[in-house]
N, C-alpha and C positions, 0 to 999 in steps of 0.2 A: 278423135272420138273413140271411146271405148266400145269394143264389140259386144254383141248381145250375150254370147256365151261367157265371155270374160267377166262381165258384171255378175252373171248368175253364179259362177264359181267363187268369185271374190266375196260376195255377201254370204254365201253358204259356208265357205271355209272359215270366214271370220266368226260366224255364229258358233261353229264347233270349237274354234280356238277359245272363245269366251266360255263355252260350256266346260271345257276341260279345266280352265283356270278356276272356275267356280267350284268344281267338284274335286280339286286336287287334295283337299283335306279329308275327304271321305275315306273310310277304311276300304281296303281291297275287297273284303268280304261283302260289303254293301254293294260295291260297283259290279261284282260278279254274280250277285244273287239274281234269281229268275224274277221277272216282273209278274206280279199278280194282278191281272186285268180284272179278275172277278170282284176285287175289293174296291173298284173304282166307283164311288158313290154317285147315284143319280145319273149314271151313264149306262147305256146298253152293255151287257156283260159279254162283249166279244173277245175272242182269243186273239193271239198274236197273228195267226195266219190270216185272219179277217182283214187286219190293217195292211198286211203285206199285199193282199189281193186288191184292195181298193186304192192303194197309193203306189208310187214308184220308189219307195224307200225300202232298204234292207231291214231285216229283223233287228240288227244291232242299232241301226239308226233310229228305228221306231222306239226301241227301248230307251235310248238316250233322250229322245224328244219326250217320251212319257215321264221319265224321271224328272225332267225339268218342269213339265206341266204339273205333275203331282206335287212337286216341291212348292210351286207358286200357288197352286189351286188344290189344296187337300180335299175339298168337297166336290171336286170334279167339274167346277163351273168357272170359266174364265170371263171376267168382266173387262171393261175398258181400262180400268186401273191396272189390272194384272197384265193385260196385253201391252200397256204402256211400259211396264217394267221389262217385258221381253224386248220391246223395241230399243230400250235404252241399254240393253245388254249388247246390242249390235252397234248402236250409234249413241254414245253417251255424252256428246258435247253440248246438246241443247235440250229443248223441250219437245217431247214427242206426243203431247196430249192430243192435238188435232189429228196427227198422222194415225195414232192408234184408233181414234174414232172412225176414220175412213176405212182402216184396215178391218176393224171388227164388223163393219157393215157388209163388207165383201164376204167375210166368212159365214154370214147368214145367221145372226143371233136369233135365239128364241124370244118368246114374248117377254121374258125377264131381262132381256138385253145381254144375255150371256151365251157362250158357246161351250160345248162339251169337247172332249178330246178328239172325237171322230171328226167334227167339223174343223177343228184346229189342224189336225194332221193332213186331212184331205186338202184344205186350203193351201197349206205349205207345199204339198206335193204338186198341186196344179201350178203354183207360182214358180217353184224351184226346179221341178223335174217334168213339168207338163210339156206337151207338144207346142209348137208355135201357135197353133189354133187355140189351145187351152190358154196360153199366156195372153194372147190378143183379147180373148173374151174376158179373162180375169182383169186385165188392165182397163178395159172399157168400163167394167163395173166399178173399178176403183175411182175413175175420174167422173163417172156419172153419179155424183154425190147426192143428187136429189131424186135419183131413181126414175127419171122421166123417159129413159130410152134414148137420150141424145146427150151430147156434151157441148157446153158453151165455153166461150173464152173465159168467163168469170169462174167457171168450175176448174179449168186448167190453172188459172192464176191462184185460186184458193188451195189446190193440191200442191202446187209448186211452193207456195209460202209454207205449207205444213212440212214439206220435205226440207226446206231451208232452215226452218226453226228447229227441226230435229238435229240438224248438223251444227246448230249454234252459230250460223253465219247468215242470219236473216238480213236481206237487203231488198228493199222495195224495188229499186231500179233493176237489180239482177233478176228478180222474180218476174217483173213486167217484161223484160227483154226475152227471157226464156219462154214465157207463155205466148208471146207474140210470135216468136220463131216457130214454136210448135204449131200454133193455130194457122199460120200462113202456109204450112205444108199441106193443109187440106183445102180443097176447093169446096167450100161450104155453100149451102144454099143462101138465098138472100136474107134469111132470118138468122144467119150466123150459127147454125146448129150442125154439129157433126153427128150424123146418125150412126147406128151400130154397123150398118153395111158399109158406109163411107170409111169408118174407122178400120174395119177389117180389110177392105180392099187396098187402102193406102199402106197399111202396115205390112201386108203380104208383098206388095210391089216394091216397097222401099224400106229396107231394114233401118235406115237412119231415123225414120219416124218412130219406129218401135223402140229404138234405143233411147230416144228423147222422152218417150212416154212411160217407160218401165217404172213400175211402182218401187222397184228396188234400185233404180238407177239415180245417181246423184252427180252425173257428169255436168261439167260446165258447158255452156253454149255460147 
């Protein structure tokens, strides 16, 4: 079983490796220029220090995330199609359509179904650099795909399939086994629901459960 922090750094490092590969053809002057947040259309005109304050990223990391975001979303709004492209930068073997839909919902889209840079960077910070409490809460929202305040076996199975499809190794048998293994870790009520409190308590007590549930984890079970 891959540990919690190891998965965190593996996904994060892979993302930045992909970013560097994508930007290797850009001129040195472009990569070193200062980011102009004021020109970010339809988004609050915050400066760089604002994003440093509300995230756990460094100034340089925020600049890199911003350049990637601006390149894909020149009008400052990311929809599910653009988020899917970001997902496929990290995991390019399969179809990330469903995964991107679930991910966008956790980021908290506006009425137009899009997110701005602030929601994007805050969401990534909570997932990649947040406290254990932050990540538990984030992953609960990720699996609670119907927004009902609890997680069912069907939701775990649905998310598991989306993760497998993103990897390009979809297997109904494997997905079912994984979902059952995860669900059996919880002592659910008679209605088979995992409440937010149940989810939190079990993940705090047993890191194995959290590793199985991580939105960024693709470990075999």
